[in-house]
MIVODO-49922 format. One record per residue (C-alpha): residue number from 1; residue in one letter; x, y, z. Coordinates in Angstrom, 2 decimals, decimal comma, padded with zeros to 5 digits. Layout:
BEGIN
GUDREN  nudren  keza       px       py       pz
GUDREN     NUM     a        X        Y        Z
...
//
This chain:
BEGIN
GUDREN  nudren  keza       px       py       pz
GUDREN       1     x   000,07  -000,10   000,11
GUDREN       2     x   003,00   002,33   001,19
GUDREN       3     x   004,47   001,76  -002,39
GUDREN       4     x   001,12   002,37  -004,43
GUDREN       5     x   000,33   005,70  -003,11
GUDREN       6     x   003,62   007,41  -004,56
GUDREN       7     x   002,78   005,60  -007,79
GUDREN       8     x  -000,64   007,04  -007,99
GUDREN       9     x   000,68   010,34  -007,26
GUDREN      10     x   003,30   010,11  -009,89
GUDREN      11     x   000,76   008,90  -012,38
GUDREN      12     x  -001,49   011,84  -011,41
GUDREN      13     x   001,25   014,40  -011,80
GUDREN      14     x   002,19   013,10  -015,22
GUDREN      15     x  -001,18   013,31  -016,47
GUDREN      16     x  -001,55   016,94  -015,23
GUDREN      17     x   001,96   018,24  -016,07
GUDREN      18     x   000,86   019,81  -019,36
GUDREN      19     x  -001,80   021,61  -018,06
GUDREN      20     x   000,63   023,53  -015,56
GUDREN      21     x   003,19   024,09  -018,64
GUDREN      22     x   000,93   026,46  -020,32
GUDREN      23     x   003,67   027,43  -022,87
GUDREN      24     x   003,78   025,41  -026,13
GUDREN      25     x   007,70   025,21  -025,73
GUDREN      26     x   007,50   023,40  -022,33
GUDREN      27     x   004,70   021,00  -023,42
GUDREN      28     x   006,94   019,98  -026,23
GUDREN      29     x   010,17   019,53  -024,03
GUDREN      30     x   007,67   017,24  -021,73
GUDREN      31     x   006,94   015,26  -024,72
GUDREN      32     x   010,44   014,67  -025,58
GUDREN      33     x   011,22   013,63  -022,02
GUDREN      34     x   008,77   011,20  -022,22
GUDREN      35     x   009,83   009,89  -025,75
GUDREN      36     x   013,59   009,64  -024,26
GUDREN      37     x   012,29   007,72  -021,29
GUDREN      38     x   010,92   005,25  -023,63
GUDREN      39     x   014,15   004,74  -025,62
GUDREN      40     x   016,15   004,88  -022,37
GUDREN      41     x   013,85   002,32  -020,73
GUDREN      42     x   014,05   000,17  -023,65
GUDREN      43     x   017,82   000,39  -023,75
GUDREN      44     x   018,06  -000,66  -020,02
GUDREN      45     x   016,42  -004,09  -020,59
GUDREN      46     x   019,79  -005,02  -022,19
GUDREN      47     x   022,21  -002,50  -021,07
GUDREN      48     x   021,10  -002,13  -017,41
GUDREN      49     x   019,58  -005,56  -016,22
GUDREN      50     x   021,85  -007,63  -018,39
GUDREN      51     x   024,79  -005,38  -018,34
GUDREN      52     x   025,46  -005,63  -022,09
GUDREN      53     x   026,24  -002,00  -022,71
GUDREN      54     x   024,97  -001,58  -026,36
GUDREN      55     x   026,08   001,76  -028,10
GUDREN      56     x   024,46   000,89  -031,27
GUDREN      57     x   020,80   001,02  -030,51
GUDREN      58     x   020,32   003,84  -032,80
GUDREN      59     x   020,16   001,24  -035,52
GUDREN      60     x   016,73  -000,05  -033,92
GUDREN      61     x   015,64   003,56  -033,37
GUDREN      62     x   016,16   004,48  -037,00
GUDREN      63     x   014,49   001,30  -038,35
GUDREN      64     x   011,41   002,56  -036,76
GUDREN      65     x   011,76   006,02  -037,81
GUDREN      66     x   012,50   005,01  -041,29
GUDREN      67     x   009,75   002,47  -041,44
GUDREN      68     x   007,28   005,02  -040,55
GUDREN      69     x   008,12   007,61  -042,99
GUDREN      70     x   008,99   005,10  -045,79
GUDREN      71     x   005,15   003,90  -045,37
GUDREN      72     x   004,22   007,38  -046,13
GUDREN      73     x   006,59   008,25  -048,87
GUDREN      74     x   006,42   004,99  -050,73
GUDREN      75     x   002,84   003,63  -050,14
GUDREN      76     x   001,13   006,86  -049,21
GUDREN      77     x   000,15   005,38  -045,65
GUDREN      78     x  -000,17   007,40  -042,56
GUDREN      79     x   003,13   007,27  -041,13
GUDREN      80     x   002,24   005,42  -037,89
GUDREN      81     x   001,06   002,49  -040,08
GUDREN      82     x   004,73   001,93  -040,99
GUDREN      83     x   005,56   001,21  -037,39
GUDREN      84     x   005,21  -002,68  -037,59
GUDREN      85     x   007,63  -002,71  -040,50
GUDREN      86     x   010,17  -000,80  -038,67
GUDREN      87     x   009,75  -002,99  -035,69
GUDREN      88     x   009,97  -006,06  -037,88
GUDREN      89     x   013,25  -004,67  -039,26
GUDREN      90     x   014,67  -003,96  -035,74
GUDREN      91     x   013,86  -007,53  -034,64
GUDREN      92     x   015,71  -008,79  -037,80
GUDREN      93     x   018,80  -006,63  -036,79
GUDREN      94     x   018,42  -007,86  -033,30
GUDREN      95     x   019,07  -011,47  -034,39
GUDREN      96     x   021,63  -010,72  -037,01
GUDREN      97     x   023,62  -008,29  -034,88
GUDREN      98     x   022,90  -009,77  -031,43
GUDREN      99     x   023,74  -013,69  -032,07
GUDREN     100     x   027,46  -012,93  -033,08
GUDREN     101     x   028,17  -010,01  -030,88
GUDREN     102     x   026,76  -011,77  -027,68
GUDREN     103     x   030,03  -013,88  -027,86
GUDREN     104     x   031,98  -010,57  -026,99
GUDREN     105     x   031,97  -009,27  -023,49
GUDREN     106     x   032,68  -005,83  -022,00
GUDREN     107     x   034,00  -003,02  -024,30
GUDREN     108     x   034,31  -005,55  -027,18
GUDREN     109     x   030,66  -006,02  -027,28
GUDREN     110     x   030,01  -001,98  -027,20
GUDREN     111     x   032,55  -001,30  -030,02
GUDREN     112     x   030,99  -004,35  -032,16
GUDREN     113     x   027,49  -002,57  -031,80
GUDREN     114     x   028,87   000,85  -032,47
GUDREN     115     x   030,51  -000,70  -035,73
GUDREN     116     x   027,18  -002,32  -036,77
GUDREN     117     x   025,24   000,94  -036,22
GUDREN     118     x   027,65   003,01  -038,07
GUDREN     119     x   027,78   000,59  -041,03
GUDREN     120     x   024,03   000,71  -041,26
GUDREN     121     x   023,93   004,41  -041,02
GUDREN     122     x   026,50   004,81  -043,97
GUDREN     123     x   024,47   002,23  -046,05
GUDREN     124     x   021,45   004,44  -045,46
GUDREN     125     x   023,04   007,62  -046,01
GUDREN     126     x   023,96   006,20  -049,51
GUDREN     127     x   020,71   004,57  -050,32
GUDREN     128     x   018,55   006,77  -052,52
GUDREN     129     x   015,38   004,56  -051,83
GUDREN     130     x   015,40   005,69  -048,42
GUDREN     131     x   016,33   009,37  -049,35
GUDREN     132     x   019,95   008,99  -049,06
GUDREN     133     x   021,81   011,75  -046,84
GUDREN     134     x   018,74   014,14  -047,31
GUDREN     135     x   016,44   012,05  -045,48
GUDREN     136     x   012,71   011,57  -045,49
GUDREN     137     x   009,81   013,83  -044,89
GUDREN     138     x   006,42   013,25  -043,34
GUDREN     139     x   003,27   014,82  -044,48
GUDREN     140     x   003,48   018,37  -045,10
GUDREN     141     x  -000,23   018,93  -043,93
GUDREN     142     x  -002,56   016,69  -042,13
GUDREN     143     x  -004,61   014,53  -044,39
GUDREN     144     x  -006,63   012,75  -041,80
GUDREN     145     x  -006,52   012,04  -038,17
GUDREN     146     x  -004,44   008,76  -038,81
GUDREN     147     x  -001,45   011,03  -039,69
GUDREN     148     x  -001,39   011,91  -036,02
GUDREN     149     x  -000,12   015,46  -037,27
GUDREN     150     x  -001,20   017,83  -034,39
GUDREN     151     x  -000,08   021,36  -033,92
GUDREN     152     x  -000,05   021,06  -030,14
GUDREN     153     x   002,42   018,72  -028,50
GUDREN     154     x  -000,20   017,69  -025,95
GUDREN     155     x  -001,56   014,81  -028,08
GUDREN     156     x   002,01   013,48  -028,68
GUDREN     157     x   002,70   013,78  -024,90
GUDREN     158     x  -000,40   011,34  -024,09
GUDREN     159     x   000,33   009,05  -026,96
GUDREN     160     x   003,86   008,73  -025,55
GUDREN     161     x   002,96   008,42  -022,00
GUDREN     162     x   000,65   005,34  -022,86
GUDREN     163     x   003,51   003,59  -024,63
GUDREN     164     x   006,18   004,51  -021,57
GUDREN     165     x   003,29   003,05  -019,25
GUDREN     166     x   002,88  -000,13  -021,13
GUDREN     167     x   006,78  -000,58  -021,43
GUDREN     168     x   007,12   000,07  -017,54
GUDREN     169     x   004,58  -002,63  -016,89
GUDREN     170     x   006,46  -005,18  -019,09
GUDREN     171     x   009,59  -004,17  -017,41
GUDREN     172     x   008,30  -004,62  -014,03
GUDREN     173     x   006,88  -007,99  -014,85
GUDREN     174     x   010,26  -009,05  -016,34
GUDREN     175     x   012,05  -007,80  -013,04
GUDREN     176     x   009,93  -010,29  -011,18
GUDREN     177     x   010,13  -013,16  -013,71
GUDREN     178     x   012,52  -015,91  -014,39
GUDREN     179     x   013,93  -013,87  -017,28
GUDREN     180     x   014,75  -010,88  -014,98
GUDREN     181     x   016,86  -013,10  -012,53
GUDREN     182     x   018,67  -014,59  -015,51
GUDREN     183     x   019,45  -011,09  -016,69
GUDREN     184     x   020,69  -010,04  -013,26
GUDREN     185     x   022,74  -013,04  -013,02
GUDREN     186     x   024,29  -012,42  -016,36
GUDREN     187     x   025,21  -008,96  -015,23
GUDREN     188     x   026,70  -010,40  -012,01
GUDREN     189     x   029,02  -012,65  -013,93
GUDREN     190     x   028,04  -014,55  -017,21
GUDREN     191     x   030,58  -017,53  -016,53
GUDREN     192     x   029,20  -018,05  -013,06
GUDREN     193     x   025,60  -017,80  -014,45
GUDREN     194     x   026,34  -020,43  -017,20
GUDREN     195     x   027,74  -022,64  -014,48
GUDREN     196     x   024,61  -022,36  -012,84
GUDREN     197     x   022,36  -023,25  -015,85
GUDREN     198     x   021,29  -019,88  -017,12
GUDREN     199     x   021,05  -020,16  -020,82
GUDREN     200     x   022,97  -016,79  -021,46
GUDREN     201     x   022,67  -016,39  -025,07
GUDREN     202     x   019,07  -017,15  -025,20
GUDREN     203     x   018,22  -014,88  -022,40
GUDREN     204     x   020,33  -011,98  -023,72
GUDREN     205     x   018,63  -012,38  -027,14
GUDREN     206     x   015,11  -012,39  -025,68
GUDREN     207     x   016,00  -008,98  -023,64
GUDREN     208     x   017,45  -007,61  -026,88
GUDREN     209     x   014,20  -008,59  -028,95
GUDREN     210     x   011,95  -006,71  -026,46
GUDREN     211     x   014,50  -003,75  -026,27
GUDREN     212     x   014,88  -003,64  -030,21
GUDREN     213     x   011,03  -003,71  -030,62
GUDREN     214     x   010,28  -000,80  -028,19
GUDREN     215     x   013,30   001,34  -029,40
GUDREN     216     x   011,93   001,08  -032,82
GUDREN     217     x   008,60   002,08  -031,64
GUDREN     218     x   010,17   005,05  -029,86
GUDREN     219     x   011,84   005,94  -033,39
GUDREN     220     x   008,54   005,63  -035,24
GUDREN     221     x   006,79   007,90  -032,61
GUDREN     222     x   009,83   010,46  -032,88
GUDREN     223     x   009,23   010,31  -036,89
GUDREN     224     x   005,60   010,97  -036,35
GUDREN     225     x   006,23   014,05  -034,27
GUDREN     226     x   008,94   015,62  -035,99
GUDREN     227     x   007,86   014,66  -039,41
GUDREN     228     x   011,60   014,15  -040,70
GUDREN     229     x   014,48   011,69  -040,30
GUDREN     230     x   017,94   011,50  -041,80
GUDREN     231     x   020,95   009,28  -040,90
GUDREN     232     x   022,23   011,81  -038,36
GUDREN     233     x   018,89   012,27  -036,51
GUDREN     234     x   017,77   008,59  -036,84
GUDREN     235     x   020,93   006,57  -036,93
GUDREN     236     x   023,53   008,90  -035,57
GUDREN     237     x   025,78   007,93  -032,74
GUDREN     238     x   024,40   010,60  -030,55
GUDREN     239     x   021,19   008,86  -030,58
GUDREN     240     x   022,58   005,73  -029,06
GUDREN     241     x   024,76   007,65  -026,52
GUDREN     242     x   021,72   009,68  -025,39
GUDREN     243     x   019,95   006,37  -024,48
GUDREN     244     x   022,93   004,97  -022,49
GUDREN     245     x   023,82   008,56  -020,71
GUDREN     246     x   019,94   008,83  -019,68
GUDREN     247     x   019,93   005,29  -018,34
GUDREN     248     x   023,17   005,60  -016,59
GUDREN     249     x   022,48   009,15  -015,01
GUDREN     250     x   019,07   007,90  -013,42
GUDREN     251     x   020,24   004,51  -012,72
GUDREN     252     x   020,82   001,79  -014,84
GUDREN     253     x   019,19  -001,65  -014,17
GUDREN     254     x   016,29   000,02  -012,20
GUDREN     255     x   012,69   000,50  -013,16
GUDREN     256     x   012,45   004,40  -012,55
GUDREN     257     x   016,10   005,12  -013,55
GUDREN     258     x   015,87   006,08  -017,08
GUDREN     259     x   012,54   008,26  -016,28
GUDREN     260     x   014,80   010,21  -013,73
GUDREN     261     x   017,74   010,45  -016,29
GUDREN     262     x   015,23   011,55  -018,98
GUDREN     263     x   013,64   014,18  -016,59
GUDREN     264     x   017,06   015,56  -016,02
GUDREN     265     x   018,80   015,44  -019,07
GUDREN     266     x   016,42   016,42  -021,75
GUDREN     267     x   015,44   019,92  -020,19
GUDREN     268     x   019,17   020,50  -019,99
GUDREN     269     x   019,89   019,63  -023,63
GUDREN     270     x   016,96   021,39  -024,86
GUDREN     271     x   018,25   024,36  -022,77
GUDREN     272     x   021,69   024,15  -024,18
GUDREN     273     x   020,44   023,83  -027,78
GUDREN     274     x   018,48   026,83  -027,31
GUDREN     275     x   021,22   028,76  -025,90
GUDREN     276     x   023,74   027,97  -028,47
GUDREN     277     x   021,59   027,84  -031,43
GUDREN     278     x   023,25   025,95  -034,35
GUDREN     279     x   026,14   024,92  -032,28
GUDREN     280     x   024,06   023,26  -029,55
GUDREN     281     x   025,23   019,74  -030,90
GUDREN     282     x   028,72   020,16  -029,88
GUDREN     283     x   027,67   021,64  -026,53
GUDREN     284     x   025,44   018,46  -026,09
GUDREN     285     x   028,70   016,53  -026,65
GUDREN     286     x   030,36   018,39  -023,94
GUDREN     287     x   027,50   017,90  -021,47
GUDREN     288     x   027,38   014,12  -022,05
GUDREN     289     x   031,04   013,73  -021,76
GUDREN     290     x   030,94   015,59  -018,43
GUDREN     291     x   028,08   013,46  -017,04
GUDREN     292     x   030,02   010,40  -018,18
GUDREN     293     x   033,01   011,61  -016,07
GUDREN     294     x   030,91   012,47  -012,94
GUDREN     295     x   028,91   009,30  -012,98
GUDREN     296     x   032,09   007,01  -013,51
GUDREN     297     x   034,05   008,80  -010,71
GUDREN     298     x   031,26   009,70  -008,14
GUDREN     299     x   027,91   007,90  -008,79
GUDREN     300     x   028,40   004,66  -010,72
GUDREN     301     x   024,76   003,85  -009,91
GUDREN     302     x   023,22   007,21  -010,98
GUDREN     303     x   020,73   009,30  -009,15
GUDREN     304     x   019,06   006,09  -007,95
GUDREN     305     x   021,95   005,11  -005,85
GUDREN     306     x   021,93   008,62  -004,41
GUDREN     307     x   018,62   008,46  -003,45
GUDREN     308     x   019,16   004,95  -001,81
GUDREN     309     x   022,23   006,55   000,20
GUDREN     310     x   019,89   009,26   001,40
GUDREN     311     x   017,08   006,83   002,42
GUDREN     312     x   019,78   004,70   004,16
GUDREN     313     x   021,16   007,73   006,01
GUDREN     314     x   017,35   008,62   007,17
GUDREN     315     x   017,03   005,35   008,49
GUDREN     316     x   020,18   005,06   010,27
GUDREN     317     x   019,49   008,59   012,21
GUDREN     318     x   015,89   007,41   012,83
GUDREN     319     x   017,17   004,39   014,53
//
């Protein structure tokens, strides 16, 4: 009962937040926070719970984004109708890339995922069918409600919030399931987990499939909202790095860590981009680098670890 009350209050706050933020800019930032939380939560299934630090999740995000806009440009369908195609492509990539790379561990695995994502980005950038380096555009004007083309960020916020809620429920279910215990055992030590009978490759692949599917869905939602995607915005290294930083900042391997990280980092990033204008991307890399150094040096468990330390000290003082 004690844990349900804060969750109910958090849900009510999330539902009412856009009405407190009256300006369109702040509503847009709120929508981007929720979208980033979806991507980071999806990455967290593999990078957090299993300890497989993928820095190539942009290939799944880009699959969803390109799948959505290809459905519009090639077939004339509403962009969201292309989401299943993007998810299917991401699942195929997860199998093709995951099976060989799961044999690697540590930074070798991370390097392999970066290489795979960069190869895909280069291929897409030179492929005219998917727009090449120029990218793809969505509908210039809404044709029907199915295009999900809204002037206000509020509808996007609530759509993203629904998807995030579903993902969190699935993650919470995985946490308490045998798969969740297997993932944590692999993170603790894969050799030891194998010796105890944990099917490591099958477990990591299952987590990667769920992670890739939701990351692709986040990419599709991004393309629907922004109405544009190119190799940099959909498949760029910064897309993958953002997922890693958000999860690590909030607390990788925890349910609420990606949400905390997104609520902290995205407003900071948007403020930086607004302040520096066209040079915002360079400043973003500086911010990301500083966060990596601070987390690695002082708080490996992220903000969630800090919160646990504060709670422990309060209990000790109360005792």
